[in-house]
C-alpha positions in Angstrom: -24.4 1.1 4.2 -21.2 1.9 6.2 -18.7 4.1 4.5 -15.0 3.5 4.7 -13.2 6.4 6.6 -12.0 8.9 4.0 -8.6 9.5 5.8 -8.0 5.7 5.9 -8.6 5.5 2.1 -6.2 8.4 1.5 -3.5 6.8 3.7 -3.8 3.6 1.7 -3.8 5.3 -1.6 -0.8 7.5 -0.7 1.2 4.4 0.5 0.6 2.5 -2.6 1.2 5.5 -4.9 4.5 6.1 -3.2 5.7 2.5 -3.5 4.1 1.4 -6.8 4.1 4.7 -8.7 0.5 4.1 -9.9 -1.8 6.9 -10.7 -4.8 7.9 -8.5 -7.4 6.5 -10.8 -5.8 3.1 -11.0 -5.6 3.0 -7.2 -9.1 4.2 -6.6 -10.4 1.6 -9.0 -9.1 -1.2 -6.7 -11.6 -3.0 -4.5 -10.9 -2.6 -0.8 -9.7 -6.2 -0.3 -7.3 -5.9 -3.2 -5.9 -2.6 -1.9 -5.4 -4.1 1.6 -3.6 -7.2 0.0 -1.3 -4.9 -2.0 -0.5 -2.9 1.1 0.4 -6.1 3.0 2.6 -7.3 0.2 4.4 -4.0 -0.2 4.9 -3.8 3.6 6.4 -7.3 3.6 8.8 -6.5 0.8 9.8 -3.3 2.6 10.4 -5.2 5.9 12.6 -7.7 4.0 14.6 -5.0 2.3 15.3 -3.2 5.6 16.3 -6.5 7.2 18.7 -7.2 4.4 20.1 -3.6 4.5 20.7 -3.9 8.3 22.6 -7.2 7.9 24.6 -6.0 4.9 23.1 -8.4 2.4 
């Protein structure tokens, strides 16, 4: 069994905790594919928000 790198897990959890304001237990209960999907969705929303801010929308 291959373990997921600990630092990568902490980076993902910190990113989601910062943006979603979820507690550690809730984030750690997520399966890896679900965590990655949430990271992608949050990143997309952030990109859109920055684009809108840059263009004064």
